[in-house]
C-alpha positions in Angstrom: 134.9 43.0 39.4 133.1 46.1 40.9 130.1 47.4 38.1 129.3 51.0 38.2 125.8 49.2 39.9 127.6 48.2 42.5 129.4 51.1 43.0 126.8 53.1 42.8 124.8 50.9 45.0 127.5 51.2 47.8 127.5 54.9 47.7 124.1 54.9 48.2 124.8 52.8 51.5 127.1 54.0 52.9 125.0 57.4 52.7 122.3 56.2 54.1 124.3 54.7 57.4 126.5 57.6 57.5 123.0 60.0 57.7 121.7 57.8 60.8 124.3 57.3 62.5 125.2 61.1 62.2 128.9 60.6 60.7 130.8 62.3 57.9 131.7 59.7 55.3 135.4 59.5 55.8 134.6 58.2 59.4 132.8 54.6 58.1 135.3 52.5 56.5 134.4 48.7 54.7 135.3 47.2 57.9 134.7 49.5 61.2 132.3 48.4 63.7 129.4 50.5 63.9 128.5 49.3 67.5 131.9 49.5 68.8 133.7 52.4 66.6 130.4 54.2 66.3 128.7 54.0 69.6 125.7 52.5 67.4 122.9 50.8 69.3 120.0 48.4 68.3 117.9 51.4 67.8 119.9 52.5 65.1 121.0 49.3 63.7 117.0 48.9 63.3 116.8 51.6 61.7 119.4 51.5 58.9 118.0 48.5 58.4 114.1 49.7 57.7 116.1 52.5 55.4 117.9 50.2 53.5 114.3 48.2 52.3 112.8 51.5 51.8 115.4 53.0 49.8 116.4 49.7 47.9 112.4 48.3 47.5 113.6 45.0 49.6 112.4 43.2 52.7 115.2 42.4 55.1 114.9 39.8 58.1 115.6 41.3 61.2 118.0 38.0 61.8 120.6 39.7 59.3 121.2 42.1 61.7 123.6 40.1 63.3 125.7 40.3 59.8 125.2 43.8 59.2 127.7 45.2 61.8 130.0 47.3 59.6 129.6 48.7 55.5 130.5 45.2 54.1 128.2 43.0 56.1 125.6 45.9 55.0 126.1 45.6 51.2 126.2 41.8 51.3 122.7 41.7 53.2 121.5 44.1 50.6 123.1 42.5 47.6 121.4 39.5 48.9 118.0 40.5 49.2 118.0 42.4 45.3 119.8 39.0 44.3 116.4 37.2 45.8 113.2 39.4 44.7 
């Protein structure tokens, strides 16, 4: 079940990702791949990670970048980081 907090978090994550990738929110789906579908490079991935850390007050290991290939993966990593603190 998705709560209001989850929905707000998902919305904020999507805003951050779209801002960094310079895309409109309707261009990015939960499963669209950042590099393959949206031409994101590794520098953009690191920017996303750093912005998420700042926005949510968490520390995310760079090894997690391998899971952060789409919004669904990013949401999982951020949620796990929030729950672990």
